[in-house]
Legacy VTK file of the C-alpha trace (Angstrom):
# vtk DataFile Version 3.0
C-alpha trace
ASCII
DATASET POLYDATA
POINTS 168 float
3.359 94.521 155.895
0.284 96.181 155.147
-0.112 99.687 157.583
-3.623 100.679 159.198
-6.421 102.865 156.943
-5.275 106.443 156.913
-0.988 105.639 157.094
-0.099 105.740 153.146
3.525 105.349 151.493
4.890 107.759 150.118
6.735 107.367 146.970
8.773 110.034 146.881
11.004 108.535 149.957
9.289 105.819 150.656
8.783 106.276 154.152
4.902 106.007 155.567
3.094 108.809 156.554
-0.514 109.182 158.212
-3.019 111.053 155.827
-5.544 111.502 157.429
-8.388 109.504 159.134
-9.875 106.305 156.933
-13.681 107.295 155.755
-16.141 107.228 158.365
-13.890 108.706 160.698
-13.517 112.472 162.101
-10.439 114.219 163.372
-10.687 114.911 166.490
-11.875 118.881 167.112
-9.945 121.509 167.992
-11.192 121.763 171.488
-10.316 118.211 171.860
-7.124 118.812 170.523
-6.406 121.959 172.612
-7.870 119.928 175.940
-5.240 117.342 175.404
-2.643 119.676 174.428
-3.032 121.749 177.416
-2.769 118.447 179.321
0.304 116.983 177.937
1.902 120.632 178.369
1.091 120.377 181.971
2.101 117.043 182.414
5.500 117.621 180.861
5.733 120.594 183.298
5.433 118.708 186.179
8.282 115.937 185.351
10.662 118.885 184.019
10.150 120.205 187.431
10.562 116.215 189.154
13.385 116.273 187.056
15.223 119.591 188.361
14.267 119.296 191.708
15.908 115.480 191.474
19.051 117.351 189.967
19.203 119.888 193.111
18.865 117.144 195.687
21.954 115.648 193.855
24.277 118.471 193.798
22.908 119.560 198.050
24.107 116.334 199.425
27.464 116.108 197.303
29.530 117.753 200.732
31.581 114.822 202.026
32.268 116.447 205.674
31.301 114.112 208.485
29.814 111.453 206.871
30.567 107.548 207.247
30.989 105.143 204.961
27.425 103.841 205.493
26.187 107.298 204.878
28.378 107.867 201.480
26.864 104.299 200.806
23.309 104.967 201.056
23.590 108.607 199.346
25.188 106.532 196.116
22.313 104.176 196.427
20.067 107.135 196.180
21.590 108.561 193.097
21.230 104.795 191.496
17.953 105.281 192.394
17.611 108.353 191.464
19.096 108.210 188.052
16.681 105.370 186.832
13.778 107.147 187.669
15.134 110.026 185.710
15.514 107.922 182.627
12.047 106.686 183.074
10.808 110.577 183.310
12.856 111.171 179.954
11.217 108.294 178.265
7.694 109.504 179.452
8.851 113.402 178.271
9.904 111.656 174.883
6.328 110.276 175.019
4.796 113.801 175.732
6.316 115.235 172.856
5.958 113.008 170.692
2.022 112.941 171.264
2.155 116.643 170.919
3.634 115.867 167.759
0.787 113.639 166.519
-1.759 116.315 167.494
0.269 119.086 165.081
-0.105 116.462 162.634
-3.638 115.091 163.268
-2.451 111.648 164.151
-3.183 111.657 168.066
-6.161 109.720 168.876
-5.542 106.885 166.319
-4.015 103.431 167.067
-0.547 103.149 165.582
-1.270 99.656 165.008
-5.182 99.259 163.584
-5.528 102.814 162.762
-8.899 102.909 164.559
-9.842 105.717 167.085
-8.218 105.387 170.707
-11.407 105.688 173.468
-11.126 109.329 174.669
-11.086 107.956 178.484
-8.227 106.121 177.756
-6.729 108.812 176.428
-8.062 111.540 179.587
-5.886 108.704 181.709
-3.267 108.312 179.812
-2.924 111.303 177.003
0.304 110.163 175.344
-0.996 106.824 174.420
-0.262 105.492 171.150
-2.751 102.312 171.215
-5.607 101.794 171.925
-6.852 99.082 174.364
-7.020 96.147 172.193
-3.900 96.845 170.204
-2.060 97.501 173.905
-3.486 94.622 175.160
-2.332 92.701 172.616
1.141 93.882 173.182
1.428 93.567 176.686
0.004 89.850 175.985
2.925 89.774 173.138
5.595 91.264 175.147
4.486 88.109 178.510
5.160 85.444 175.927
7.995 86.804 174.882
9.133 86.818 178.142
8.260 83.909 179.247
10.358 81.939 176.524
13.107 83.789 177.329
13.714 86.391 174.662
14.611 90.047 175.156
12.627 91.747 172.578
8.761 92.035 172.263
6.628 91.439 168.527
8.020 93.347 166.092
4.926 94.389 164.922
4.129 96.618 167.679
5.818 99.946 168.061
8.060 99.839 170.851
8.802 97.883 174.271
8.202 101.697 176.651
4.759 102.408 174.218
1.931 103.421 177.540
4.193 101.651 179.696
2.219 103.462 182.216
-0.592 101.777 183.935
-2.145 101.235 181.174
LINES 1 169
168 0 1 2 3 4 5 6 7 8 9 10 11 12 13 14 15 16 17 18 19 20 21 22 23 24 25 26 27 28 29 30 31 32 33 34 35 36 37 38 39 40 41 42 43 44 45 46 47 48 49 50 51 52 53 54 55 56 57 58 59 60 61 62 63 64 65 66 67 68 69 70 71 72 73 74 75 76 77 78 79 80 81 82 83 84 85 86 87 88 89 90 91 92 93 94 95 96 97 98 99 100 101 102 103 104 105 106 107 108 109 110 111 112 113 114 115 116 117 118 119 120 121 122 123 124 125 126 127 128 129 130 131 132 133 134 135 136 137 138 139 140 141 142 143 144 145 146 147 148 149 150 151 152 153 154 155 156 157 158 159 160 161 162 163 164 165 166 167
């Protein structure tokens, strides 16, 4: 499979690595990178705080004195919902960490599928985006097709089922 422009096979270990933008494209300016880095760090801080608050609330709600079966069942359901949300938040934290790494390696703002630039507006709305709007649309269409056919896995040419799942 041919990689997008800017991605090259490293002969030493056989891994594919980003080697820079294709000819005619520029790497994001330092000011822009700093803006996105700060945005990602702030988002990371907010999500971490939310997770910590959820853990704290679960600990506080564990005293079982004077509660009936319905209270206990309701608390258990709330705990399950909280766990599902915290898994989602952990995935988002991983996406943020990945985006911060891409900033450090000059890969940020470049679509992992086509090698094109990801629009600044998209990055402002979703700073951990890995795909441009066009490739994300194709990915989502492939997911819908696969789901309608009853298969559990999306098309292999796309990164992961979790990529850009937040409001694209």
